[in-house]
BAFIKOL-996057 format. One line per 10 residues: number of its first residue (from 0); their letters; for each residue x, y, z of N, C-alpha, C, CB. Coordinates in Angstrom, 3 decimals. Glycine has a CB too. Example, Ala and Ser with C-alpha at 12.3 -4.5 7.8 and 13.67 -1.06 7.14 Angstrom:
REM BAFIKOL-996057
0> as> 13.190/-5.690/7.800/12.300/-4.500/7.800/13.200/-3.300/7.800/11.308/-4.473/9.046; 12.850/-2.250/7.080/13.670/-1.060/7.140/12.900/0.030/7.870/14.084/-0.598/5.725
//
This chain:
REM BAFIKOL-996057
0> mralplnenr> 16.327/-43.643/-49.455/16.114/-42.469/-49.865/16.027/-42.498/-51.473/17.146/-41.608/-49.292; 15.076/-41.901/-51.939/15.041/-41.762/-53.300/15.922/-40.547/-53.750/13.618/-41.632/-53.733; 16.687/-40.741/-55.016/17.653/-39.999/-55.469/16.776/-39.198/-56.476/18.900/-40.808/-56.012; 17.101/-37.450/-55.980/16.375/-36.774/-57.007/17.105/-36.080/-58.146/15.601/-35.848/-56.394; 16.432/-36.161/-59.603/16.784/-35.882/-60.560/17.438/-34.596/-60.645/15.928/-36.071/-61.217; 18.829/-34.221/-61.261/19.533/-33.443/-61.232/19.066/-32.231/-61.402/20.283/-33.718/-61.833; 18.388/-31.980/-62.334/17.643/-30.630/-62.138/16.407/-30.280/-61.329/17.292/-30.263/-63.285; 15.982/-31.241/-60.811/15.112/-31.361/-59.386/15.842/-30.616/-58.218/14.925/-33.030/-58.881; 16.696/-31.095/-58.264/17.649/-31.072/-56.840/18.433/-29.550/-57.101/19.033/-32.678/-56.725; 18.955/-29.151/-58.239/19.349/-27.676/-58.248/18.111/-26.982/-58.194/20.191/-27.207/-59.506
10> qqqkemprlt> 16.796/-27.154/-58.548/15.612/-26.352/-58.278/15.611/-26.240/-57.102/14.408/-26.768/-58.684; 15.725/-27.411/-56.202/14.994/-27.129/-54.464/16.466/-26.334/-54.067/14.524/-29.061/-53.110; 17.704/-26.448/-54.429/18.772/-25.914/-53.695/18.226/-24.158/-54.243/20.596/-26.666/-54.245; 17.874/-23.946/-55.341/17.540/-22.099/-55.756/16.544/-22.124/-54.757/16.820/-21.472/-57.609; 15.780/-22.495/-54.708/14.284/-22.198/-53.854/14.460/-22.235/-52.217/13.037/-23.525/-54.256; 15.456/-23.042/-51.645/15.954/-23.363/-50.445/16.063/-21.812/-50.065/17.334/-24.351/-50.440; 15.637/-21.509/-48.764/16.054/-20.300/-47.890/17.509/-20.120/-47.325/15.198/-20.314/-46.718; 18.041/-18.851/-47.416/19.333/-18.623/-46.743/19.581/-19.329/-45.549/19.497/-17.310/-46.441; 18.787/-18.944/-44.655/18.782/-19.598/-43.369/19.149/-21.180/-43.352/17.401/-19.390/-42.793; 18.324/-21.769/-44.278/18.533/-23.342/-44.403/19.868/-23.827/-44.900/17.511/-23.937/-45.370
20> klllqapmvp> 20.077/-23.220/-45.900/21.337/-23.299/-46.598/22.568/-23.011/-45.775/21.308/-22.394/-47.706; 22.738/-22.257/-44.967/23.811/-21.556/-43.833/23.775/-22.962/-42.907/23.133/-19.794/-42.824; 22.696/-23.387/-42.187/22.754/-24.183/-41.408/23.367/-25.764/-41.935/21.493/-24.077/-40.911; 22.970/-26.061/-43.042/23.011/-27.122/-43.621/24.588/-27.056/-43.988/21.932/-27.237/-44.729; 25.158/-26.050/-44.403/26.714/-25.840/-44.984/27.794/-25.791/-43.951/26.871/-24.446/-45.785; 27.006/-25.282/-42.478/27.853/-25.483/-41.369/28.329/-26.542/-40.768/27.464/-25.035/-40.598; 29.566/-26.540/-40.628/30.325/-27.642/-39.831/29.601/-28.156/-38.683/31.647/-27.147/-39.307; 29.148/-27.591/-37.644/28.297/-27.907/-36.672/27.425/-26.859/-36.590/28.893/-28.199/-35.484; 26.286/-27.241/-35.798/25.110/-26.673/-35.790/24.706/-26.754/-34.224/24.142/-27.379/-36.822; 25.199/-25.627/-33.383/25.290/-25.690/-31.992/23.621/-25.634/-31.568/26.305/-24.381/-31.372
30> rsvlqevmdq> 23.241/-26.174/-30.169/22.071/-26.539/-29.790/21.474/-25.034/-29.435/22.137/-27.670/-28.614; 22.214/-24.088/-28.961/21.616/-22.805/-28.901/20.934/-22.129/-30.299/22.713/-21.930/-28.384; 21.498/-22.523/-31.455/21.138/-22.187/-32.677/19.551/-22.976/-33.245/22.465/-22.581/-33.541; 19.768/-24.166/-32.795/18.694/-25.025/-33.204/17.502/-24.352/-32.054/19.143/-26.881/-33.042; 17.802/-24.022/-31.065/16.925/-23.568/-30.374/16.359/-22.013/-30.684/17.441/-23.765/-29.169; 17.259/-21.416/-31.446/16.752/-19.910/-31.909/15.948/-20.332/-33.020/17.989/-18.715/-32.402; 15.998/-21.276/-33.885/15.181/-21.488/-34.953/13.901/-21.835/-34.348/15.701/-22.506/-35.895; 13.968/-22.873/-33.508/12.615/-23.208/-32.936/11.923/-22.174/-32.437/12.663/-24.119/-31.929; 12.476/-21.309/-31.409/11.840/-20.109/-30.832/11.417/-18.956/-31.690/12.696/-19.590/-29.909; 12.290/-18.556/-32.518/12.023/-17.479/-33.185/11.353/-17.639/-34.866/13.349/-16.781/-33.100
40> wceaagesge> 11.591/-18.851/-35.526/11.073/-19.048/-36.677/10.274/-19.970/-36.825/11.813/-19.151/-37.438; 9.949/-20.877/-35.806/8.737/-21.602/-35.488/7.581/-21.338/-34.640/9.081/-22.542/-35.090; 8.221/-20.918/-33.464/7.122/-20.727/-32.542/6.378/-19.087/-32.138/7.738/-21.364/-31.270; 7.521/-18.253/-32.414/7.083/-16.782/-32.511/6.313/-16.445/-33.676/8.232/-15.874/-32.510; 6.871/-17.072/-34.815/6.178/-16.898/-35.897/4.876/-17.377/-36.043/6.804/-17.302/-36.759; 4.678/-18.626/-35.505/3.500/-19.088/-35.475/2.324/-18.653/-34.757/3.668/-20.057/-35.233; 2.943/-18.019/-33.493/2.049/-16.968/-32.392/1.474/-15.775/-33.225/3.127/-16.212/-31.047; 2.516/-15.067/-33.817/2.264/-13.749/-34.738/1.500/-14.102/-35.974/3.673/-13.038/-35.232; 1.491/-15.157/-36.634/0.611/-15.674/-37.916/1.574/-14.985/-39.090/-1.278/-15.019/-37.946; 2.771/-15.132/-38.519/3.648/-14.993/-39.996/3.949/-15.911/-40.572/4.819/-14.454/-40.031
50> kvrltvgllt> 3.357/-16.293/-42.086/3.342/-17.448/-42.066/4.547/-17.706/-43.229/1.896/-17.968/-42.238; 5.249/-16.892/-43.674/6.441/-16.966/-44.397/7.773/-17.546/-43.489/6.682/-15.503/-44.953; 7.845/-16.319/-42.483/8.683/-16.764/-41.457/8.813/-18.286/-40.796/8.351/-15.948/-40.522; 7.450/-18.788/-40.619/7.146/-20.058/-39.915/7.672/-21.166/-41.109/5.352/-20.184/-39.454; 7.151/-20.797/-42.239/7.278/-21.720/-43.313/8.997/-22.198/-43.127/6.819/-20.897/-44.913; 9.624/-20.894/-43.538/11.208/-20.895/-43.423/11.807/-21.704/-42.232/11.730/-19.398/-43.255; 10.940/-21.468/-41.437/11.484/-22.222/-40.295/11.230/-23.752/-40.048/11.020/-21.575/-39.182; 10.085/-24.136/-40.438/9.655/-25.366/-40.307/10.464/-26.488/-41.628/7.940/-25.188/-40.381; 10.714/-25.654/-42.752/11.463/-26.208/-43.837/13.114/-26.452/-43.291/11.327/-25.108/-45.175; 13.234/-25.365/-42.437/15.007/-25.457/-42.067/14.808/-26.813/-41.074/15.883/-23.706/-40.982
60> lrelilqrsa> 13.883/-26.800/-40.195/13.729/-28.115/-39.489/14.118/-29.342/-40.248/12.345/-28.290/-39.086; 13.102/-29.298/-41.381/12.651/-30.797/-42.185/14.209/-31.102/-42.875/11.093/-30.572/-43.710; 14.904/-29.827/-43.459/16.161/-30.435/-43.889/17.043/-30.780/-42.947/16.819/-29.682/-44.703; 17.055/-30.250/-41.646/18.095/-30.447/-41.045/17.915/-31.952/-40.631/18.304/-29.432/-39.994; 16.381/-32.557/-40.176/15.966/-33.897/-39.952/16.565/-34.549/-41.242/14.313/-34.073/-39.753; 16.416/-34.180/-42.316/16.694/-34.918/-43.304/18.100/-35.328/-43.605/16.199/-34.354/-44.241; 19.035/-34.053/-43.409/20.486/-33.888/-43.853/21.481/-33.712/-42.995/20.644/-32.906/-44.620; 20.893/-33.627/-41.516/22.080/-33.508/-40.555/21.741/-34.636/-39.419/22.227/-31.856/-39.867; 22.297/-35.699/-39.405/21.899/-36.646/-38.340/22.229/-36.469/-36.945/22.373/-37.809/-38.630; 23.012/-35.620/-36.634/23.460/-35.110/-35.388/22.432/-34.149/-34.913/24.826/-34.468/-35.493
70> crevclraal> 21.730/-33.482/-35.588/20.780/-32.658/-35.436/19.323/-33.264/-35.189/20.856/-31.872/-36.519; 19.203/-34.536/-35.897/18.080/-35.221/-36.305/17.023/-35.217/-35.085/18.499/-36.661/-36.771; 17.463/-35.981/-34.281/16.424/-36.026/-32.888/15.954/-34.783/-32.149/17.116/-36.790/-31.732; 16.796/-33.715/-31.936/16.120/-32.452/-31.427/15.304/-31.886/-32.426/17.081/-31.405/-30.976; 15.341/-31.834/-33.471/14.736/-31.299/-34.871/13.182/-32.076/-35.030/15.916/-31.787/-36.337; 13.491/-33.138/-34.898/12.381/-34.368/-35.014/11.440/-34.298/-33.792/13.130/-35.959/-35.020; 12.016/-34.207/-32.800/11.159/-34.098/-31.351/10.413/-32.484/-31.764/12.463/-34.071/-29.546; 10.918/-31.769/-32.002/10.255/-30.369/-31.831/9.209/-30.253/-32.974/11.390/-29.090/-31.925; 9.478/-31.196/-34.257/8.581/-30.742/-35.181/7.128/-31.857/-35.209/9.465/-30.650/-36.658; 7.584/-32.826/-34.231/6.226/-33.767/-33.854/5.529/-33.128/-32.698/6.604/-35.409/-33.377
80> gytkegpmml> 6.284/-32.356/-32.090/5.444/-31.652/-30.756/4.598/-30.280/-31.196/6.672/-31.120/-29.435; 5.346/-29.787/-32.285/4.461/-28.900/-33.167/2.973/-29.351/-33.349/5.089/-28.823/-34.572; 2.918/-30.546/-33.763/1.518/-30.968/-34.375/0.764/-31.114/-33.487/1.400/-32.122/-35.135; 0.928/-30.860/-32.188/-0.023/-31.432/-31.186/-0.030/-30.045/-30.318/0.540/-32.985/-30.316; 0.997/-28.900/-30.073/0.647/-28.103/-29.378/1.205/-26.661/-30.162/1.096/-28.496/-28.006; 0.787/-25.631/-29.689/0.783/-24.162/-30.376/-0.294/-23.661/-31.100/1.784/-24.026/-31.295; 0.126/-22.635/-31.807/-0.929/-22.031/-32.543/-1.498/-22.819/-33.875/-0.414/-20.687/-32.925; -2.831/-22.524/-34.243/-3.349/-23.209/-35.084/-2.528/-23.740/-36.406/-4.355/-22.509/-35.336; -1.887/-22.613/-36.789/-0.869/-22.428/-38.156/0.132/-23.218/-37.893/-0.230/-20.942/-38.498; 0.858/-23.206/-36.744/1.784/-24.000/-36.574/1.458/-25.159/-36.280/2.508/-23.633/-35.861
90> relstkmvan> 0.589/-25.850/-35.874/0.228/-27.357/-35.972/-0.353/-27.731/-37.277/-0.787/-27.769/-34.890; -0.694/-27.309/-37.929/-1.475/-27.428/-39.334/-0.273/-27.436/-40.388/-2.634/-26.029/-39.648; 1.026/-26.532/-40.351/2.054/-26.590/-41.073/2.770/-27.866/-40.905/2.793/-25.530/-40.834; 2.980/-27.935/-39.422/3.696/-29.125/-39.010/3.420/-30.354/-39.219/3.814/-29.158/-37.959; 1.850/-30.441/-38.859/1.155/-31.782/-39.398/1.330/-32.191/-41.025/-0.478/-31.609/-39.126; 1.492/-31.269/-41.831/1.446/-31.413/-42.945/2.937/-31.716/-43.809/0.739/-30.340/-43.244; 4.027/-31.240/-42.701/5.024/-31.361/-42.973/5.627/-33.107/-42.608/5.567/-30.178/-42.354; 5.107/-33.355/-41.407/5.385/-34.395/-40.851/4.784/-35.358/-41.925/4.905/-34.444/-39.435; 3.669/-35.267/-42.115/2.666/-36.530/-43.163/3.316/-36.469/-44.357/0.828/-36.184/-43.555; 3.409/-35.541/-45.159/3.717/-35.572/-46.410/5.464/-35.528/-46.712/2.909/-34.396/-46.998
100> tlflrnevvs> 6.357/-35.451/-45.710/7.548/-35.382/-45.988/8.697/-36.399/-45.100/7.732/-33.989/-45.875; 8.165/-36.531/-43.976/8.726/-37.247/-42.838/8.243/-38.560/-42.748/8.473/-36.594/-41.611; 6.964/-38.908/-42.853/6.472/-40.024/-42.269/6.960/-40.917/-43.223/5.003/-40.068/-41.994; 7.219/-40.915/-44.557/7.611/-42.100/-45.143/9.084/-42.366/-45.220/7.076/-42.145/-46.391; 9.765/-41.309/-44.591/11.439/-41.541/-44.868/12.013/-42.382/-43.793/12.361/-40.078/-44.864; 12.632/-43.295/-44.496/13.163/-44.629/-43.774/14.302/-44.164/-42.654/13.916/-45.769/-44.999; 15.192/-43.445/-43.238/16.241/-42.752/-42.024/15.715/-41.714/-40.961/17.428/-41.898/-42.757; 14.365/-41.414/-41.032/13.872/-40.753/-40.064/12.875/-41.537/-38.984/13.272/-39.701/-40.707; 12.154/-42.468/-39.467/11.294/-43.492/-38.734/12.550/-44.584/-38.161/10.003/-44.307/-39.924; 13.289/-45.067/-38.823/14.087/-45.855/-37.972/15.206/-45.732/-37.236/14.336/-46.581/-38.458
//
C-alpha cells in the first residue's frame, strides 16, 4: 500500500463523511451495522437516485475494505455484487470504485 503524503492524508480525513469516520473509529462494526450501510446507504439510495447518499455509502464500504480487515470480506462481496446487480447508478459508481481504487490494491486482491 502506498503511503499518502501527510497533507494529502489530512485532506482525505477532512473530506471523509461522518458515517465513514464513525465506523472506522469504532472498536467493532457489527454485521447489522454493515447491513444497514448496504441497505440504506447503497441499495436504497441507488434505487431512489440519491447520488450523494449513495456516494457516502460506497465510500464507507471502500474505506472499510481498505482499513478494517475484519469487515473486508462482507464489504468486498457487496461492492463486487453491486457492479452487476441493482439500479444503473449503483452499478456505475460501484464499478468505478472497484476499478479505480480496489482492483490495484494488494491487500484487497490477495
